[in-house]
C-alpha positions in Angstrom: 1.4 -23.3 8.5 -1.5 -21.8 10.5 -1.1 -19.3 13.2 -2.4 -21.8 15.8 0.1 -24.4 14.7 2.9 -21.8 14.9 2.0 -20.9 18.4 1.9 -24.5 19.4 5.4 -25.1 18.0 6.7 -21.9 19.6 5.4 -23.1 23.0 7.6 -26.1 22.8 10.8 -24.0 22.3 13.0 -23.0 25.3 14.4 -19.5 25.8 17.7 -20.2 24.0 15.9 -21.7 21.0 13.5 -18.7 20.8 16.5 -16.3 20.9 18.1 -18.3 18.1 14.9 -18.3 16.0 14.4 -14.5 16.5 18.0 -13.9 15.6 17.6 -15.9 12.4 14.4 -14.1 11.5 16.1 -10.8 12.1 18.9 -11.8 9.7 16.7 -13.3 7.0 14.3 -10.5 6.1 14.4 -6.7 5.7 10.8 -6.4 6.9 11.4 -8.6 9.9 14.5 -6.6 10.8 12.5 -3.3 10.6 9.7 -4.8 12.7 12.0 -6.2 15.4 13.9 -2.9 15.6 10.6 -1.1 16.0 9.6 -3.6 18.7 12.8 -2.8 20.6 12.7 1.0 20.1 9.1 2.0 19.2 8.8 5.4 17.6 5.4 5.7 15.9 6.1 9.2 14.5 9.3 8.1 12.8 7.6 5.1 11.4 4.7 7.2 10.1 7.2 9.7 8.6 9.1 6.8 6.8 5.9 5.4 5.3 4.7 8.9 4.3 7.9 9.5 2.4 7.5 6.1 0.7 4.0 7.0 -0.4 4.9 10.5 -1.6 7.8 9.2 -3.6 5.5 6.7 -5.2 2.8 9.3 -6.0 5.5 11.4 -7.7 6.2 8.7 -10.3 5.3 9.9 -13.8 6.3 9.6 -17.4 5.4 12.1 -20.2 2.7 13.8 -18.1 1.0 10.5 -17.0 1.0 9.4 -13.4 2.7 6.1 -12.9 1.6 5.7 -9.3 1.2 2.0 -8.4 -1.6 1.3 -6.1 0.2 -1.9 -4.8 3.0 0.2 -3.4 0.6 2.6 -1.7 -1.5 -0.3 -0.3 1.6 -2.1 0.9 2.8 1.0 2.8 -0.5 1.3 4.5 -0.7 -2.4 5.3 2.8 -2.4 6.7 1.9 0.6 9.0 -1.2 -1.2 10.1 0.8 -4.4 10.9 2.8 -2.5 13.5 -0.4 -2.0 15.5 0.5 1.6 16.6 -3.1 2.7 16.3 -5.8 3.7 13.8 -5.0 7.4 14.2 -1.6 6.9 12.5 -3.0 4.8 9.7 -5.7 7.5 9.1 -3.0 10.2 9.0 -1.1 8.2 6.4 -4.4 7.7 4.4 -5.2 11.4 4.6 -1.7 12.4 3.4 -2.0 9.8 0.6 -5.5 11.0 -0.6 -4.5 14.6 -0.4 -1.3 14.1 -2.4 -3.0 12.0 -5.0 -5.6 14.7 -5.5 -3.0 17.4 -5.8 -0.9 15.3 -8.2 -3.9 14.9 -10.5 -3.7 18.6 -11.2 -0.3 18.1 -12.9 -0.4 14.5 -14.2 -3.0 12.6 -16.1 -4.6 9.8 -14.0 -5.5 6.6 -15.7 -8.0 4.0 -14.5 -5.5 2.4 -12.2 -4.8 5.6 -10.2 -8.5 6.5 -10.1 -9.3 3.0 -8.8 -6.6 3.4 -6.2 -8.0 6.7 -5.0 -11.6 5.3 -4.9 -10.6 2.3 -2.9 -8.5 4.4 -0.6 -11.5 6.6 0.1 -13.6 3.6 1.0 -10.9 2.2 3.3 -10.4 5.6 4.9 -14.1 6.1 5.6 -14.4 2.6 7.0 -11.6 3.2 9.4 -12.8 6.7 10.3 -16.4 5.4 11.0 -15.0 2.7 13.2 -13.0 5.3 15.1 -16.0 7.6 15.5 -14.3 10.2 13.2 -16.9 10.1 10.4 -17.7 13.9 10.5 -14.1 14.9 10.3 -13.4 12.5 7.5 -16.4 13.6 5.4 -15.5 17.3 6.0 -11.9 16.5 4.8 -13.2 14.8 1.6 -15.7 17.6 0.9 -13.0 20.2 1.3 -10.7 18.4 -1.2 -13.6 18.1 -3.6 -14.9 21.6 -3.4 -11.8 23.8 -3.0 -10.0 24.4 -6.2 -6.6 24.8 -4.5 -6.8 21.0 -4.0 -8.6 19.5 -7.0 -9.7 20.2 -10.5 -13.5 20.4 -11.1 -13.4 17.0 -12.7 -11.5 15.4 -9.8 -13.9 17.2 -7.4 -16.8 15.5 -9.0 -15.0 12.2 -8.9 -14.2 12.6 -5.2 -17.9 13.3 -4.4 -19.0 10.3 -6.5 -16.5 8.0 -4.8 -17.4 9.3 -1.4 -21.1 8.7 -2.1 -20.3 5.2 -3.4 -18.2 4.4 -0.3 -21.0 5.7 2.0 -23.5 3.4 0.1 -21.2 0.4 0.5 -20.8 1.2 4.2 -24.6 1.5 4.5 -24.1 5.0 5.9 -26.6 7.8 4.9 -25.0 11.0 3.6 
């Protein structure tokens, strides 16, 4: 069903029917329950903290020295935070934390192609959001710091970060 058709159908419901529908939605889905609870008592910081914990837990997944981080779980957490429409600054904060933790984790666990692709895509998404928010200088400084300072990244990861940043800038048609 399209969003327009849904709106049309909802317009035809009276207040009692809407209450019943919302109550049924609340009972039917964990995600819907969380969204409705946030709607009733919005706490953006608590939501960001919950999503950050989810992402950090996922980044910590490993087996025999290999990272088992799933990009789908990370992207889902970011997407869910975005869906709450609490502002781009919160989404960027989650992205910064995610990028930083992925880079730090690579010092201890081997990253496969999946994790590298996740980080590369995340850098592109982060820069796109930062540019739209007018925060490009801050974002580029953050990525440069991660790439160049050895307390954060290995020399190889530093080179990858610079490459991925340059690729993202090229895709965004933004000169370096």
